[in-house]
C-alpha positions as MATLAB code, in Angstrom:
seq = 'MRLLFTGFNAFGQHEFVNGNADDCSAGFREINAPLSDKNQCTISIAWRYSALALGRKLYLRGLLAQSPEECVTLEAAGDIKALAAGDTHCLVLLHNGQLYRVKPNLKAELVPVRLEAPPRSSSNLGTKRSIFGIPKAPELPASPIVEHIACGSHINVAVSSENAVYSIPSCLHQFPGRQFRVEQLECGHEHAVLLNGNGDVFTWGNGLRGQLGQAVLKVEEAPLLVEALAGIKITRIAAGGWHSAAISAFGDLYTWGLNCSGQLGVRVMKPGGLLKEPTVYPLPQLHDLPECSCSMKSAETDDDCAPLGVFAGSRHTLVIRRCGGLWATGWCRYNQLGKQLHLEQQQHKNLSYLDVFQPLDGITLDASSDQVLCGPWSTVIFSKEIS';
ca = [
      25.334   57.711  -22.792;
      25.451   61.156  -21.227;
      24.668   62.227  -17.668;
      22.975   65.630  -17.583;
      22.524   67.475  -14.283;
      20.699   70.455  -12.872;
      20.261   71.531   -9.260;
      22.232   71.908   -6.037;
      26.002   71.425   -6.460;
      27.485   73.666   -3.759;
      29.789   70.904   -2.479;
      31.165   69.957   -5.898;
      29.225   66.717   -5.969;
      29.550   66.788   -9.751;
      32.303   67.939  -12.072;
      31.024   69.230  -15.387;
      32.423   68.677  -18.865;
      31.815   72.228  -20.042;
      32.345   74.171  -16.838;
      29.399   76.500  -16.314;
      28.125   76.333  -19.883;
      24.583   75.017  -20.294;
      24.217   71.972  -22.533;
      20.589   72.577  -23.413;
      18.074   75.368  -23.150;
      16.620   73.890  -19.955;
      19.915   74.506  -18.141;
      21.167   70.928  -17.763;
      24.960   70.412  -17.773;
      26.866   67.264  -18.665;
      28.584   65.468  -15.788;
      32.201   64.485  -16.310;
      32.006   60.780  -15.408;
      34.079   57.726  -16.437;
      31.257   56.190  -18.494;
      31.750   53.017  -20.490;
      29.675   51.034  -22.982;
      30.854   47.803  -21.346;
      29.597   48.428  -17.804;
      26.298   49.630  -16.400;
      26.429   53.080  -14.822;
      24.578   53.527  -11.532;
      24.274   56.807   -9.658;
      22.659   57.961   -6.422;
      22.673   61.469   -4.971;
      22.555   62.599   -1.350;
      22.500   66.163   -0.061;
      26.285   66.582    0.338;
      27.782   63.932   -1.946;
      27.116   61.765   -4.972;
      27.859   58.075   -5.486;
      28.556   56.655   -8.933;
      29.268   53.014   -9.782;
      30.745   51.592  -12.960;
      31.370   47.867  -12.958;
      33.174   47.174   -9.665;
      34.320   50.768   -9.181;
      32.546   53.077   -6.747;
      33.221   56.816   -6.869;
      32.213   59.171   -4.031;
      32.458   62.920   -4.552;
      31.390   65.996   -2.590;
      31.725   67.122    1.016;
      33.203   63.965    2.520;
      35.184   65.523    5.387;
      35.865   69.261    5.502;
      36.100   70.591    1.942;
      33.985   70.473   -1.230;
      35.045   68.390   -4.245;
      36.641   65.649   -2.148;
      36.866   62.312   -3.959;
      37.213   58.660   -2.971;
      37.411   55.604   -5.255;
      36.626   52.088   -4.002;
      36.481   48.670   -5.634;
      33.809   46.133   -4.706;
      34.112   42.348   -4.726;
      31.822   42.150   -7.745;
      29.894   44.266  -10.211;
      27.626   46.816   -8.555;
      23.905   46.518   -9.302;
      22.404   49.396   -7.303;
      23.271   52.300   -4.997;
      21.197   54.103   -2.379;
      22.850   57.224   -0.976;
      21.713   58.579    2.386;
      22.974   61.376    4.598;
      25.206   59.208    6.793;
      25.976   56.212    4.569;
      25.516   54.686    1.138;
      24.119   51.205    0.502;
      25.881   49.220   -2.228;
      24.193   46.146   -3.749;
      26.161   43.704   -5.913;
      24.684   41.593   -8.699;
      25.234   38.468   -6.593;
      22.843   39.801   -3.929;
      25.480   40.827   -1.390;
      24.853   44.109    0.427;
      27.486   46.542    1.679;
      27.462   49.839    3.543;
      29.990   52.643    3.089;
      30.323   55.861    5.074;
      30.996   58.890    2.836;
      34.350   60.044    4.218;
      37.978   60.086    3.129;
      38.609   56.734    4.846;
      35.587   55.082    3.270;
      35.489   51.308    3.030;
      32.912   48.760    1.979;
      31.534   46.959    5.029;
      29.343   43.855    4.547;
      25.812   44.141    5.926;
      24.531   41.079    7.728;
      20.740   40.848    7.558;
      18.680   38.859   10.013;
      17.094   35.714    8.628;
      13.288   35.930    8.379;
      11.318   34.005   11.028;
      11.015   30.295   10.314;
       7.554   28.954    9.559;
       5.848   26.701   12.096;
       6.325   23.685    9.789;
      10.087   24.010   10.161;
      10.224   24.356   13.934;
      10.420   20.617   14.723;
      13.718   18.791   15.221;
      14.941   17.152   12.015;
      16.082   13.516   12.340;
      17.746   10.954   10.134;
      15.949    7.786    8.978;
      17.342    6.121   12.123;
      15.866    8.753   14.443;
      19.129   10.501   15.213;
      18.706   14.298   15.576;
      20.444   16.278   12.867;
      22.475   19.389   13.589;
      20.377   22.470   12.908;
      21.079   24.153    9.593;
      22.429   27.644    9.785;
      20.150   30.085    7.944;
      21.591   31.208    4.636;
      22.377   34.874    4.218;
      19.445   36.531    2.401;
      19.968   37.401   -1.260;
      19.068   41.068   -1.648;
      17.326   42.242   -4.814;
      16.157   45.789   -4.023;
      17.490   48.603   -1.825;
      16.404   52.148   -0.997;
      17.623   54.743    1.456;
      16.272   57.957    2.973;
      17.314   60.353    5.705;
      15.771   58.209    8.440;
      14.936   54.921    6.731;
      16.928   52.099    5.106;
      15.122   49.315    3.293;
      16.094   46.095    1.535;
      13.978   43.348   -0.049;
      15.299   39.817   -0.472;
      14.685   37.254   -3.199;
      12.299   35.540   -0.746;
      10.205   38.733   -0.487;
      11.367   39.532    3.031;
      11.338   43.267    3.774;
      14.131   44.610    5.985;
      14.527   47.739    8.002;
      18.251   47.116    7.797;
      19.330   44.838    9.408;
      16.043   43.652   10.971;
      13.358   41.723    9.097;
      10.100   43.628    9.589;
       7.772   41.813    7.164;
       7.536   38.680    5.044;
       5.238   38.780    2.016;
       3.595   35.357    1.641;
       3.707   33.269   -1.510;
       6.329   32.844   -4.182;
       4.015   34.479   -6.722;
       4.590   37.844   -5.018;
       7.183   39.782   -7.028;
       8.640   43.171   -6.147;
       8.930   45.479   -9.155;
      10.103   48.742   -7.590;
      11.168   50.062   -4.186;
      11.574   53.751   -3.323;
      12.264   55.718   -0.129;
      11.499   59.266    0.945;
      13.019   60.912    3.996;
      10.978   58.803    6.404;
       8.785   56.457    4.368;
       8.988   53.661    1.816;
       6.854   52.793   -1.212;
       6.818   49.336   -2.816;
       5.226   48.201   -6.091;
       4.588   44.533   -6.819;
       4.079   42.662  -10.082;
       0.293   42.794   -9.793;
       0.364   46.591   -9.725;
      -0.397   46.900   -6.005;
       1.248   49.664   -3.937;
       2.379   49.192   -0.327;
       3.699   51.927    1.978;
       5.164   52.113    5.484;
       7.146   54.431    7.740;
       6.222   57.895    8.980;
       2.873   58.922    7.500;
       2.203   62.071    9.517;
       2.496   64.220    6.376;
       0.193   62.009    4.298;
       3.026   60.384    2.377;
       1.695   56.838    2.922;
      -1.547   57.394    1.009;
      -3.640   56.212    3.976;
      -6.747   57.929    5.326;
      -5.310   58.089    8.859;
      -2.085   60.031    9.434;
       0.128   57.775   11.554;
       3.287   55.680   11.580;
       3.033   52.261    9.935;
       5.598   49.709   11.102;
       5.073   47.226    8.241;
       4.036   47.441    4.557;
       0.345   48.283    4.195;
      -1.670   48.176    0.974;
      -2.760   51.594   -0.327;
      -6.471   50.859   -0.445;
      -7.262   53.984   -2.461;
      -5.322   52.486   -5.391;
      -6.550   48.901   -4.934;
      -7.907   47.515   -8.198;
      -5.878   50.010  -10.248;
      -2.823   48.469  -11.907;
       0.084   50.760  -11.058;
       3.183   50.571  -13.275;
       5.541   53.170  -11.738;
       5.999   54.743   -8.297;
       8.096   57.532   -6.782;
       8.874   58.670   -3.236;
       9.853   62.262   -2.529;
      10.890   63.721    0.788;
       7.387   63.742    2.274;
       5.270   62.909   -0.770;
       4.642   60.030   -3.151;
       3.457   59.501   -6.723;
       2.272   56.706   -8.985;
       1.311   56.094  -12.618;
      -1.303   53.544  -13.671;
      -1.439   51.272  -16.706;
      -4.223   53.539  -17.989;
      -1.829   56.495  -18.076;
      -3.215   58.232  -14.984;
      -0.966   60.162  -12.589;
      -1.568   60.148   -8.819;
       0.248   62.174   -6.136;
      -0.231   62.399   -2.373;
       1.436   63.736    0.775;
       2.868   67.145    1.678;
       2.296   69.906   -0.872;
       4.167   72.820    0.761;
       6.058   73.699   -2.445;
       3.627   72.494   -5.097;
       5.364   69.102   -5.382;
       2.014   67.352   -5.835;
       1.106   69.535   -8.792;
      -1.806   70.910   -6.774;
      -2.265   74.667   -6.553;
      -0.644   76.077   -3.399;
      -1.680   79.703   -3.770;
      -5.113   81.186   -4.317;
      -5.521   84.326   -6.407;
      -4.217   87.151   -4.270;
      -1.438   85.081   -2.725;
      -3.434   83.298    0.001;
      -2.273   79.821    0.978;
      -4.681   77.052    0.029;
      -5.748   74.395    2.505;
      -5.077   71.590    2.962;
      -1.369   71.517    2.207;
      -1.377   67.806    3.116;
      -3.289   65.417    0.854;
      -3.303   61.983    2.537;
      -5.179   60.202   -0.277;
      -3.944   59.886   -3.895;
      -4.976   62.832   -6.065;
      -5.787   62.044   -9.703;
      -4.253   64.548  -12.134;
      -5.511   65.725  -15.463;
      -2.221   66.868  -16.971;
      -2.295   69.893  -19.276;
      -2.562   69.157  -22.976;
       0.805   68.504  -24.590;
       1.711   70.508  -27.675;
       4.431   68.141  -28.933;
       4.842   67.274  -32.606;
       3.698   63.701  -31.930;
       0.281   64.830  -30.768;
      -2.408   62.753  -32.466;
      -5.792   64.142  -33.330;
      -7.384   60.762  -32.581;
      -5.890   59.817  -29.222;
      -4.089   61.291  -26.218;
      -2.178   58.064  -25.512;
       0.978   59.378  -27.199;
       1.316   61.974  -24.445;
       0.172   59.938  -21.454;
       2.562   59.904  -18.458;
       4.987   56.994  -18.596;
       7.439   57.550  -15.716;
       7.427   59.576  -12.492;
      10.355   60.691  -10.310;
      10.569   62.677   -7.079;
      13.129   64.668   -5.118;
      12.765   66.167   -1.679;
      10.155   68.711   -2.804;
       9.873   68.338   -6.579;
       8.300   65.875   -9.015;
       9.002   65.105  -12.678;
       7.016   63.133  -15.234;
       8.114   61.688  -18.587;
       5.317   61.519  -21.135;
       5.198   58.972  -23.950;
       6.068   61.666  -26.469;
       9.372   62.257  -24.663;
       8.354   65.491  -22.974;
       9.644   66.094  -19.440;
       7.227   67.911  -17.139;
       7.967   69.248  -13.672;
       6.414   70.786  -10.592;
       7.561   71.739   -7.098;
      10.480   73.522   -5.489;
      13.046   75.050   -7.862;
      15.203   77.200   -5.549;
      18.355   75.477   -6.871;
      17.148   75.036  -10.474;
      16.307   71.402   -9.818;
      13.507   71.797  -12.385;
      15.756   73.362  -15.006;
      15.808   77.037  -15.899;
      13.384   77.399  -18.790;
       9.820   76.795  -17.640;
       6.449   77.993  -18.846;
       5.929   80.147  -15.745;
       2.339   81.269  -15.581;
       3.113   83.307  -12.499;
       5.620   85.692  -14.109;
       4.043   88.381  -11.972;
       5.298   86.425   -8.929;
       8.982   86.264   -9.830;
      10.028   85.810   -6.206;
       8.333   82.420   -5.967;
      10.794   79.533   -5.715;
       8.387   76.830   -6.829;
       5.836   75.728   -9.405;
       2.473   74.431   -8.183;
       1.301   72.930  -11.460;
       3.043   70.592  -13.913;
       4.837   72.519  -16.669;
       6.981   71.304  -19.595;
      10.740   71.831  -19.595;
      11.635   73.663  -22.794;
      14.486   72.252  -24.841;
      14.190   68.646  -23.663;
      12.819   65.728  -25.668;
      13.738   62.326  -24.286;
      13.555   58.824  -25.681;
      10.843   57.530  -23.358;
      11.839   53.909  -24.026;
      15.520   54.226  -23.073;
      16.334   57.524  -21.335;
      16.048   57.636  -17.554;
      15.595   60.314  -14.909;
      16.943   60.367  -11.352;
      16.093   62.891   -8.646;
      18.406   63.787   -5.799;
      17.012   65.720   -2.821;
      17.580   69.073   -4.547;
      18.662   68.021   -8.026;
      17.765   66.144  -11.208;
      19.879   63.879  -13.434;
      19.011   62.602  -16.906;
      20.612   59.460  -18.355;
      20.379   60.194  -22.050;
      21.798   58.795  -25.262;
      20.954   62.031  -26.993;
      18.963   65.077  -25.930;
      17.358   67.739  -28.097;
];
C-alpha cells in the first residue's frame, strides 16, 4: 500500500519519500508513513496538520504549536477504526466503539468523550419493580457504542450503534427502527450528510449555501431527508466545504451547493469571462460526465466508465470511474487536483480552478480496492499500485 499526496503542504503535514520528485505524471508524491500489512492505515487531514493511525498508534504532524513539521505520537487503548480531523481537535474512534478527542498540540493526549444517552422511550419511563412489588434501583444508561464519526470546521457528528445522531456530545436525533442502518457519514465545514442502507440521503446543519440539497436555504437542526433524491438509490456520498455530492446505483452523479470555484462541475464562467448565475445550486444537479477514452471503453455499454466513488475537499470534487479513471473539478490553487489536466481554458492560464470534470493524466486506479481521501486543500490516494 502506498499513500500518494498532492495539494497544500506548507506546514509540513506530510513528509515525502522522494523529496520534491513527482511519483506520477499527475504530480502526486508518496508520503513517508509507517505503513504495515498487519494493521489498517487510517488518515484524516485538516488545514494545518494531518492525523494518521496504524493499529493503536496515532501520529500527528504539521503546525501543532509554533513551527511546521512538528510531530507527536500517541498510543490509544485499542486499535483505531476511524479519524476525523478538524481545525481545533481530532476525533479518534476505536474498534470497540469508544470515542476520544485529541487537541493537535505538542502536549496532545487522548481524552475520552462522554456522549449523552438518547431520550428514553415512553414505555421505559415507569418505575421497575420486582415480583414482590419492591422498586428496583434505576439502571444507569450504558455509554453509547459509536460506529461513525465526522468532523468539520464548525460541526462534529457521531452516530451510535442504536442509530442515535450526536452533535457531540448532545443527542440531536434518534432514527426509529432497528432496520435503519447507516452506511456513510460525511461532514463539510458546517453541514453533515448521511447515507443509509436503503440509499436515502439525509442532511443537516447550515444550509445557507445550498449544501443541504433542500429547496429552502436555512439551518436544519436535525437530519432531514433530501426529497429531490427520494426514490433514487444512492450508493456513495461526499461533503465538501459548502457543497455535497452523491452517486446512484444507476451510475448517475449529483452535486449541489456552492459553486464559486467550479466544485460542482457546473460552468462558472460564460464566454467572455462573465460570471454565471446562480453560483449556488440548492437542489441536486444531475451530471452527464464527458465520454471516457480509456482502454476499457466498450462499444456496447457505458457502464464500464460510470462513476463509482465521489470525494470532496473544501472547494474541489473528485470522481473514480469504474474503469479506474480519476476525474476532478474545482479549485486547484495548491495543485489539489494534480498538475496534469486536460485544461480547455488554456487561454485563461491565470484561472485557479476547473469548472467541468476533467481526467487526471497518468492515473489509473483499481476501482475495487484503491481509495481516495480529500483534505480541505489536498488529495490523498491509497493505492496498491498506480500507473
